[in-house]
C-alpha positions in Angstrom: -7.6 7.8 -1.1 -11.4 7.2 -1.4 -11.0 6.7 -5.1 -8.3 4.1 -4.6 -10.5 2.3 -2.1 -13.5 2.5 -4.4 -11.3 0.9 -7.1 -10.2 -1.9 -4.8 -13.9 -2.6 -3.9 -14.7 -3.0 -7.6 -12.0 -5.6 -8.1 -12.2 -9.3 -7.4 -11.8 -10.4 -3.8 -8.1 -10.8 -3.0 -6.5 -13.3 -0.7 -5.3 -11.9 1.6 -8.0 -9.2 1.6 -7.1 -5.8 0.1 -6.3 -3.2 2.7 -5.1 0.4 3.0 -2.8 1.5 5.8 -1.8 5.0 6.9 1.7 5.8 8.2 4.0 8.6 8.8 7.1 8.3 6.6 9.9 10.9 6.1 7.7 13.6 7.8 4.6 13.1 5.8 1.4 11.1 5.9 1.5 8.2 3.4 -0.9 5.4 2.4 0.4 1.9 1.8 -1.6 -0.7 -0.2 0.1 -4.1 0.3 0.7 -6.4 -2.6 -2.1 -8.7 -3.5 0.1 -11.5 -4.6 3.6 -12.6 -5.3 4.6 -10.8 -8.5 2.4 -7.7 -7.9 4.2 -4.7 -6.3 2.8 -2.9 -3.3 1.9 0.8 -3.6 2.9 3.7 -1.4 1.0 7.1 -2.0 1.5 10.5 -0.5 -1.4 12.4 1.0 -2.4 13.7 -2.5 -2.6 10.2 -3.9 0.6 10.6 -5.9 2.5 7.3 -6.2 5.8 7.5 -4.3 7.1 4.0 -4.8 6.6 0.3 -4.4 8.2 -0.7 -1.1 7.9 -4.5 -1.7 6.4 -7.1 -4.0 7.1 -7.4 -7.7 9.3 -10.0 -9.4 12.1 -9.6 -6.9 9.9 -9.2 -3.9 11.8 -6.0 -3.1 9.6 -3.5 -4.9 11.0 -0.8 -7.2 13.9 0.1 -4.9 12.9 3.8 -4.6 12.0 3.6 -0.8 14.1 0.8 0.6 13.9 2.2 4.1 10.0 2.4 4.3 9.6 -0.6 6.6 12.3 0.6 8.9 11.2 4.3 9.1 7.4 4.1 9.0 5.6 5.0 12.2 2.0 5.7 13.4 0.4 2.7 11.7 -3.3 3.0 11.2 -5.6 0.7 9.3 -7.8 2.9 7.0 -9.8 0.2 5.2 -9.9 -3.6 4.8 -12.0 -5.5 2.4 -14.5 -7.5 4.4 -16.2 -9.2 1.5 -16.3 -13.0 1.6 
């Protein structure tokens, strides 16, 4: 996940600020990167940084449809990183 955060730090400042959240989902630790803007999908990674799905965002606002239950089933929310640049 450190590589993903490093990449986010190298990009332009987003509004709202970029962030990485850790959850437990379907019995595993996952990392959620919220969408930066309207048509951009969010990203959900497993603990090995493999992309699982896009829970929301994108053109429909509903992600890619591969993990429709993420927001209902996620637990143990923890903020891992948030961009504090101004």
